[in-house]
N, C-alpha and C positions, 0 to 999 in steps of 0.2 A: 535255269528251271523249263520244264516245257514248253514248248510255245503255245500263243496266244493262240490258236486256232484248233492246237491239240493238248490243251491243259484240263480237259471235264469231258469224261465220256456220256457221252449220249447215246442215249437208247430209244431207238423209234417203237411205237406202240404199236402192240403186232395182235392182232383181234386172235382168241383165243390159245394164249401163249401162258405157258404151263410154268409153275414155280421153281423146274428145274430148267427151264429153255432159259427164263428169264436171267436165272443166276449165271449160266453158263456164259450169256449174251453180255452181260455185268463184265467178267472177268475177263473175255475176249476184248471187250472195249477199253478196260484199263491196263491191258498189256502194252502198247503202245506209251500210256503216259508214265508208266512204273520204267519203263525203258529210257524214254525222254530224259526224266528227271536223275536215274542213274545215271546215266551219261554227263550230264551238264555238271552235278554235284560233286565234289571231293567226297574223301570220308568223312574229314573232318565238317565239312559244313552239312551234309548227312546227318550226324552225331546232335548238330546244335540243332536243326529242325526237330528232330524229335526227341529232343529233353524239350524245346520248347512246346510241342503239343503234349507234353506230358506233366508241365507244369501247372499247379493251381490256379494259377493268373488266365493260364491260356483258355484252361477249363471253364471258370466263371467269367471270362469276356464272352463264350459263346451263349453262357443262363444270361447273362445282361444282356446283349445282341439282340438276342430271339425276345426278350420280353419287351425291351425301349423301342425296337428300332422292328422287331418281326422279319429280322433277317438273319445271316450268319454273316460271322467276318469275312469272307469272301466277298459278300457283296460291296465290303468297304473298301477293298483291295480292286479294285474296279476303274476304270477310266484311267488308267497310265498310276494310279496310286500302288506304291507297294513296301513293305517294311524294310530294313535294313537288316541283314541276317545277322549283321554283328551286335548290333544292341536290340534284338527284337524279344528278346525275354523284359529287359527292362522298358522297351516302348511300351508293348502290353502291360505291363502292368501302370506304368501311369496313364495307358488309355482307358483302363478299366475305371479310376478315379475321376474320370473327365466325362464318362458315358450318361450318367444319371442327370447332369445339369438340363434343366429345360430350355436353356437356348436354342437346344438344337431341336427342338419341336419332337421327336423322336422322328425325324425324317433322317435317315443317311446320307440322304444327299448333303444337305447343310453340312453336317459332319463331315463329309469325303472332300468337300468344297475348299473348306476352313484348312483342313490338312497340308490337301493342294496349296495353297497361299501361304502357309507356315514355309516351306518348301521354298518357292521363288522367293520370300522374302529372305531366305537366308542365303541361295543363292544371289540374290540381286538380278535376278532372269527377267527379261522381256517378253515374256508368256503369261498367259490366260491359261487358267484349271478347264476344260470341259467337262458337263456333266449331261445326266438326261433332260430332255425337252418335259415339260409338263406335258400329260397325255393328250388334254383336248389340241393343244397347237401341235403336237407331234402328227395326231391324226389328218389334220389339213391340209401338212406339208405334204405327206405323204399321199393323199388324194388328188394332191394340186403338184403332180412331180414338174418339174419344170428346169432348164438350164440353169437358172438362177434359186435354183433351192439351197443350195448350200451353203451359198452368202447369206440369203434368209434366212437359214437354220441358225447363223452365227450371229445373225444379229438377234433373232429372238431372245436367243442364250442371254446376251449381254444386256437385252432388256429387264431379264426376268429370273436372274442368277441369284442364289442367295446373299448377296453383296448388299442388295438391293434394301435390306430388311435392316432397320435401323439398328438392332443390339445386333448382327452381325457384324453391321458396319463400322460401329464403334470396338468391338473386338479387333478386326482386324486393323483398324487404324492405330492401336495399342501394340497390336504383335506385329504393324509393321517398323514399328520404335524400335521393339525389342532386339528383334531379329537383323533389321536392317543396320545394326552397328556394327556387325562383324563384315568382313570384305569377303569382295564376292568370291565364291569357288567354281572350279571346274564342274558344268551342267554331267551327272552321271549317264551313265545307260539305261537306266530306269527312268522314264519321265521324271515321275516322284516319288524320290528314294527319303522315304519315311524314317529319320532317327530319333534317340529318345529324347534329345534337346529340342525337336519340335514339339514334342507332344508337351514336355516340362513347359515350355516357353506358352503355349495355349494353355495350359492349368495357372501358371503364373497370370495370366491376361485376364482370364474369367473372374479371378479372387479380386484384380482390379475393378474388374467393372463392379462390385460391389460397395467399394470406394466411391464410385460413381450414382452411387443409387439406382443400377441397373440392373441388379438384382437381388434380393433380402437376403444372399446367404453366400460361403463361399463355397468351392469345390468339396473341400472333407464334409462340411456340413449335409450339402445335397447326399455326397457317396454315403455317411452315415444313415440319411434317414432311409434311403433306401436298403440299406443293408437291415435295418431295424423293422421295417414291413415285409422285407422278405421272408425272414423268420417268423414272423406273426401271421402272415396272412397271405394267402395264395394271389390277388390283387397287390403284386410286389411293390409297387410304389408309383407314384404321380409322376408324368412323363410329358405333361406339359404346362406351359405362362398359366391357363384358365385354372385349374384346380390349384397349383401353387398361390 
């Protein structure tokens, strides 16, 4: 696909820009992106992505993500996380089931972190995922930029990442047991390439948490509750532990 530095059209704000000029600048900024995508993907890969984008589950995933996490699915696929094109449709269907679970606390960074860890456990790789620091911590580091700042940022991330949450820690422990029974695989070109089975095992481990009394309902029950609320009320569903 297009390179990271050229993956999203960016249009700078111009005072007094007319609608026609804005539309033209969008098209101009998009040309290089389209060219990069067309050059990188085979016709079969392009067709598969078009089918996935047109699917009911992909459109529903957008709706779920916007309501629960206040962001788009593209915000999930950052910090190196990508979906494997070969199983994208199945992965999106499975992902949609786990989105309403309250363990994520409506925080996209927690969900992304667990997906990254699922890949690491499957590949049995000696790496750790990264993600954004809390705004307050990031502001302090930026304001006091020194030679040791990158190392300090890594230390701060290690001390504040989602695995410090007891429920997430319990989920990761179960996930490492399920994923870790497979042999080590080759590290892919993309840092964290999510497959259908990665999402499936996360769902399976979330259901095991119900047996440990950490979650009162199964993944399917949370999902069904979300869908019922969606059809009855503009306040689609519960997204945090307090209201559950």
